[in-house]
C-alpha positions, 0 to 999 in steps of 0.5 A: 606219526613222528620217527620215534613212534614209527620205530616203536610201531615197526616191530608190531607191524611186522608181527601183525600178519603172523599174529592174525594167522596164529589167532585164526589157526589156533584160537578159533579151533580152541574157541570152537571146541570150548563152545561145543562143550556146552552143547548136546552135539552129535555128528548129524548136527551143525554146532548151531543146531545143537541144543545148549546144555550149559555145564551138563557135559562137564557134570556128566564126566565128573560123575563118570567112573569110566572117565575117572579110570581113563584119567588115572590110566593117563596119569600112571602112563605119563608119569611112568614114561616121563620119569623113566625116560628122563632117568635113562636119557640124562644118564646116557647123556652124562655117560657119553659126554666125551670124545668117542670114535663113531659118536656121530653114528651112535647119535644117529642110531639113537634117534632112529626110534623117533623117526618111525611112524607111531602106527609102525611102532605099535605094530612092531611091539604088538608082534614082539609081544605076540603070545606064540610067535613074539620075540619075548615069549619065544626067548622066555620059553627058550630059557624055560621060563614059560610064556607071559600074557604081555598084552593081557595081564601086563598091558599097561607095562607093555605100552609103557616099555614101547613108549620108553623105547621110542622117546628116550632118544628125544631126552638123550639128544636134548640132554646131551646138547644141554650138557655140551653147552655148559660153561667149561669154566664152572667144570674146570673150577670144580676140578681145581677144587678137587671135586670128584666126577659124581660131585661135578655131576650132582653139584655142577652139571645137573643144576646148570642143566636143570632149566633145559631138563624141566622144559624137556620133561614138560614137552614129553609130559604133554606129548605123553598125555596125547599118545594115541596111535601106539596104544590103539594099535597095540591094545585098542585100550584094553583089556577093559579100560586098563590102557585106555588113556584120555586121548583114546577115550576122547576119540571113541566118545566122538567117533563110536559114541557120537557125543561130540559135546562130551568129547569136547568137554573131556578135551577141555578137562585134559587141556586144563590139566596140562595147563596146570602142569605147565604153569607148575613146571615153568614156575619151578623152571624159573626158580631153577634158572635163577639158582643156575645163574647164581651157581654159574656166577659163583663158579666164575668168581672162584676162577 
């Protein structure tokens, strides 16, 4: 092997150990789950002992109204929390993108909800929603408005509020970082041209931030589809199926109903849905990135 070939191969040789570890740690469990979804598998059997049923588990779920209900609850929950968190998080970032005394302390306070364990978050909000001793009902009764059955009639709204409280800081921190990394030349050019504050936000800042915002929203969307502990502690998926998202139904199918093959098939449905959303958002991100580069180039040429 000559020196040129060795130089080309060197990066791949350094990458090989990491690729092997990733293949074992990521691809093998994924393949194991896909393989298990084609079998009538329960915890009393090894995967090889379970009988092969082909696509029967997928057909069962396709015709299962409870699965459809959990899927709709998941979509409602994920879309609601991501939309509100993006709106509030980006809005706070735009509002606080300035030199303020105590900004470091403020950022630290903002990220505290993210640092709390999900089980603790679920317990905190469960007691805040308590019908007799909860903060919300005591405040409501003190104002003469009566009590509200938060975890009964408004269970889905209640878990949505809890998730927004915990994860809006994630959007805020990444949005603020993206905002502060924008080229000052583009903003200065807009100011020279007489653009107002709102025009700078709408035509300069948001378009340039869009690639980061799309990736941030995608990360939160993926995570929202996998929320488990907070909902399990707050409502246990009830009342009925009103807060039973797919992650919780998968857990119950595997542990309570002891249908590992069906749970694996359900996981694959969720994986395919997330892959589809990821491809759509990354494609849009690529288009937005090209637009941002064009806007940056035009702004720099204007100076």
